[in-house]
N, C-alpha and C positions, 0 to 999 in steps of 0.2 A: 441299474435303471437310471437313465438321464434325469438330472434334477439340478436345481439352483440352490446354492448355499445361502442361508439367511445373512451371513456375514457380507456376502457380495451385494445383497440388496440394501442393507442398512448402511453400507459405506457411502451410498449415493442414492437415496430413495427417489428423488425426482427423475433420475435417469431411467427408472423402471416403471414410472407411472403409466398406467394403461396397458402394460404388457402382460401377456399370459405367461405364467410360470408354474412349475411343478416343484413342490417342496417335499422332503422326506424327513421325518423326525418323530418325536415322542410328545404325547400330550401332557402338559403341565397342569392345566386347569380346564374345566368344562362348565359353562353356564348356558342355560337354555330357558326360553320362554315359549309361548305357543307358536310363534312364527319365526323366531330368530334364535340362533345359538352362537356362542363365542368360545373358541378353543385357543388356548395359548400353546403354541407349538415351539418346541426347542429342538435344534438339530446338532448342537455341540460345536458348531462352527464359530460361535461368538457367545458372549455372555447374555445378551438380550434375546428374548423369544420373539416370535411373530404372531400377531393376532389373526386368527382365521374367522371370518364371518360366514356363518351358515344361515341361508335364507330359504324358507320353505318353498317359495316359488321358483328358486334358481337351482336348487340341489335336489335331484331325483330321489336320493335315499336320505332325505332330511330326517325323518323320524328315527332311523337307525343311527345316523351320525351324531345326533344330540345326546344319545344314550351311551356314547363311547366312554370307557373308563379312563381315569388318569393313569398315565404310564404306558398306554398303548402305543405301538409303533404304527404310523399311518403315512399315507401319501395323500397329497392334496394338490389339485390343479385349479387355478382360478386367475382372475385378473387382479393385478396389484394396484392399489389405490394409495397414493402418497397422502399422508395426513399430517402435514408439518405443524399444525396448531394443536394437535391432540397429544395425549400422553405418550402414545407410540408414534414413531415416524412414518409407519406404513401399515397397511393391513391387506389381507387377501380375501376377496369375495369368491368363495368356493363354488366351483362348477362340477367338480368330481372329488369324492372323498372316499378313501378305501382303507380298511384296517389290514395291515400286513402281519402284525403280531398282537393279539389281544392282551389285556392286562387283567389279572384276577382282582376281585373286589377287596382282597386283603392287602393290596399293594400299600406299603408303609407310608408313602408320601401322598396322603389325601390332604385335607385341609388342616389337620392337626400339626402343630409345630413340635419338634422333638428336641431334646437336650443333646448337647455334644457328646455326652457320655453314652446315650442310647445310640447315636449315630455311629459310634465306634464299634458297636456290636453288629452293625450291618455295613461293614466297610466295602462290601461288594456292590452296595446300592447307593451309598452316600455321595459318590461323585455326581449324582443327578440333582442334588440339592444346590441351592444358590451359593451357600457359603463355600462348598467344596468345588463347585464349578469355578468360582472366582479364584480360590486358593491354588488349585492345580493348574489352571490356565496361567496364573502368575508364576507358578513354579516353572512351567515350560518356557515362558518368555525370559525369566531371569537366567535360566540355564543357557538359552540362546545368547543372551547378552554377555555372559561370561566367556563363552567360546569366541564371540565376536570381538570382545575386548582384547583377549590374549592373542588371537590371530593378528589383529591389527597392530600389536606391539612386537610381532616377530617371534612369538613363543610357539614351540612345538608341543602339540598335545600328545602326552605319553600315557601308557597304561602300566601301572606298577602292580606287583603281585597282591592278590587277595590272601593267598596262603603264604605264610612267612615263618621263619625260624627265629625272628628277632622281634622284640616288643617295641622297637623304634626308639622310645625315649623313657621307658618305664612309666608310661602315662596311665596305665590302668590294667585291670585284669583282662586276660584274653580268652576267647573261646578256643578250646583245643580241637584240632582237626585230627581225627584218628580212625583207623579201621581195626586196630588191635583189640580194643575193648578194655574195660577196667582191669587194673592189676597188671597189665602187660607193660614191660619197659619200652621207652621210646625207640630203642634200637630194633625192636621187632615190629615197629609200625611201618606204614606204607612208605614213608620217606626215609626211614631209618634213623630218625631223630625226632625231637619234639617239634611240632608245628602248630600254629594257631591262625586265626583270622586276624588280618592286619588292623592295627589301630591308626596307622598313618602310612602314606606313601612317600614320606619325605626322604628317607635315607636312600631309597632306590632312585628317587628323582634327582638327588644330588649327583649320583653316578651318571645319569643320562644328561644332566645339565653340563657336566664336564666335557661332553661330546658335542652338544648342540648349543651351548651357551645359555639358552633360554628355553625352559620347558615348564609345563604345568600338568598336574593330574586333576581329575575331576571324577571321583568314583566313590563307591561304598566303603565305609570303614566300620569297625565293630569294637564294642567294649562290653565286657561281661560283668561289670559291677551291677549288683542288684540295686535298682533305684526306682522309686515311685514318684519322683519329682516331675513336674510338667516340662522340665528343660532337658531331660536326658532320655536317650533311646539306645537300644542295643545295636541297632543298625542305622547308620546315618551317612550322609554324603559330605565329602570334604573337597574344597578347592585348595590346591597347594602348588603355587608357583615356586620355582627355584631358578635363580639366575646368577651367572658368574660376572666377575669384574664389577661387583656392586657392594655397597656398604649399607648400614642401617638407614641412612637418609634416603638412598635410592629405593630401599624397601618401602619406606613410609610413603614416598612419592607415588610408587606404583599402587600401593594399597588404597590411598586416597582417590587416585584417578579411577580405579576399578569400582569402588563403592559408588562414586558419582555417576559413572557410566551405566551401571546396572539400574540405579534409581531413575535416571533420565530415560532409559529405555522403557521402563515400566510406565512412566508418565506418558510417553508417546504411544505405547502399544496396549496399555491396560487401563484407560481412563474410566471405563464403566466399572471395572472390578475395584479400582481404588476408591471410586465414589461410593460403591456399595459398602466397603469396609469402613470408610470414614463415617458413613451414616449409621451403620448398624453394629459395628464391632468396636472400633476405637475412634470416637470423635476427636478430631484434631490430627488424625493420622497423616493426611496430606501435608499439613503444615509442618509436621515433624520431619517428614521425608524431604520436603523442600529445604528445610534448615540444613540437613546433611548435604544435599546436592549443591547448595550455594555457599556454604561456609568454608572459610579457610581453616583446616583442622589445626587445633592447638597442639603444641609439642612441649611436654614438661617432663622432667626426670622424676623417677620414683622419689628421690630425696626431696625435690622441690614440692612434689605433690603431697607428701606426708607433712611437710612444714605448713602447707596451706590447710590441711585437715586439722593439724594441731592448733593452729591459730583461730580456727572457725568457732570454737566453743560449742560445737554441735555435740550432743550426747550420744556418741556412737556406742553401739552394743559391744563391738570388738575394739580393743585398745589400738591406738594409733602410735606405734613405736617403730623406729627404724629396724628393719629386719623381719618384721611380721608380715604375714600374707595380706594381700590387698583383698578385702572382702567386698561383696556386692554393694553394701551400703556405702563403702568408700568410693567405689567406681561411680555409682549413681550420683553421689554428692558432687564429685568433681565435674562430671559431664553435665548434670542438670543445673546445679546451683552455682558453682564457681565460674564455669565457662559458658554454659548454655549452648554448647555445640560439641562436635566430636573432639576427642582428646587422645593423642598418642602419649601414653605413659611409658617412659623409657628407662633403661639402665637399672633394672632390678638387682637386688643382692643375689650373688651367684648361688647361694644356698636355696633360693626359691625356684631356680630354673634348671633346665635340662643340661646334660653334659656337653652337648654339641654347640652351645651358644658361646660366642667369642668373648674371652675373658678380657676385661678392660685393663688399662694400665695400672689402675689402683688395686687390682687383684681382689676387689671386694664386690664388684658388680660385673654384669655381662651386657653386651650390646644387644638388647632385646627391647621389644615394645608390645604392649597390649593396646588395641584401639578400643576406646570407651565411647559409646554413643548415648545421647540423652534418651531416657526412658527405658534403657536396657542394662547398660554397663558394658562389660567386655564382649566384643563380637569377633575380634581377630587377634590371634597370637602370632608374633613375628620375631625374627632375630637375624642378625648377621651370624653366619656359621663360623666355627673355629677352624681356620685353614692351616694353622701351624701345628705340625705333627707332634712336636715335643710337648706343647701346651695341651693338646688334646689328650695325649696319653697320660699326662700328669693329672688332668681333670678326671679321667676315667678311673685311674688308680685311686684317687682320693675318694671316689664314690664306691669303691670296691667292685668295679665292673671287670668282667673277664675280657681283656683286650683281644685275646685269641679269637673269640667268637665274632669280633668286629674287624678281623684282619682285612677284609675287602674294603671296608669303609676307611680304614687307615691308609690303604693303598692310594686312595684318592688324594691324600696329602703327601704322598711320596712322589707321584708322577704328575706334574702339571698343576700343583696347587695354586690357588689364587683366591682373593677375597670373593665371597659369594654370600647370598642371602635368600630368604624366602619366608613365607607365612602360611597360615592355615585359616580358612574361613569355613565354619560349619554351615553348610547350605541351608539346613532346616532352621538354624538359629537366625540366619538372615531372613528367611521367609517369615518367621514369626514376627520379626521386627517390621517387615514390609507390609504385612497384612493386619497386624494387631491381634492375631490369633495367639492366645495365651498358652496353648499346650502343643508341644512338639508332635504329639500323636495326630494332630489335625492338619498338619502341613505336608504330610507324607501319605501317599495313598493307602499303603498297607503297613502300618507301624509294627515294629518288633520291639517290644518292651518287656520288662520283667513279668513273667506269667502270661505273656500274650504273643503267640505266633500263629494266629489263625489266618485263614484266607491265603 
């Protein structure tokens, strides 16, 4: 049915003033008096709704219209009136109002406000609420910005396997993919070997990058650790660029540019959503994001960073000693207190990092970095990859890895090896940071977490 999107009207209300339009959408609120009614109509095209004015003398079915339930699907035709001095930029004076799909009285989104925990139990309905309208719209825009950024830098978008026989980096437990059933050996399974859901597309992306020079993946990844923290999910999306003839500095340059590009895109395309989150979810959110978008990211080695932590005199819960893992409290202290802006922490001890990271000349550290941002800590993990065949084999043997199962990966170092680098950005982790939403379950439409695979 022909109709106008609310987005088109609100982009320039004066241009529509006095024009007759037809809208289709769902009722958010309904208020009525003896001769007037007001309906807040939302059509999904933008964050803000449109106010519909129902007047007894102008609307033939006025008595029925003001009794409409919240959540009903309706069509309305009327004259648009620009209201620049009012709370809303425009409103529609209804001349025709029809119910396309009624809503039952037990529709959850009446006047009562619900907790985020309750909203997770109705994931099929929660996108209709303001918080999730804003979150999922920003998710869409951020995804677009990522593709826009890499396309503009000459990267090829590639799809790497979801089913794999490699755990990528020993990063965590994997979900097994099987048709054989419990107790059957992998040799009798569908693929004739053990397979699982991927935890990363990196290794496959390295192979594709050796053909195209610059590639990136953006797809779902999976980890099977049982976790109930607000930062972890069993299914999540990862952005993973890989590019050749590049070192760690090139990698950090690309990462910094990408982060700024996404945030600037959100500022330009999601101002209403960001204003909502800044007001109701995380006061100061916009200033925090502006700091990331405008700062020159700091670069400091792990060794230098730990010296700063040691000298701080801060009573950290976890000891600050060279060779120990960087904890969240350390990350946040460096980003928030020491520098007050994003920080690339580089050159970690090799024992803390994966086999594929390039061994430094000191043979104690590797060419890697974690990007730490104020208010969160680590958001991106990156490294220059080990391109030297003999060094890579030696590192794998030191870690007790079966080099035969990585024969194809080692081939990349035999035929056309060159310096190359890449990183991984957890998409949901970024969205939590960009929206101020504290739980990963609330920035993905249908979360998959320990004990939860509904909808």
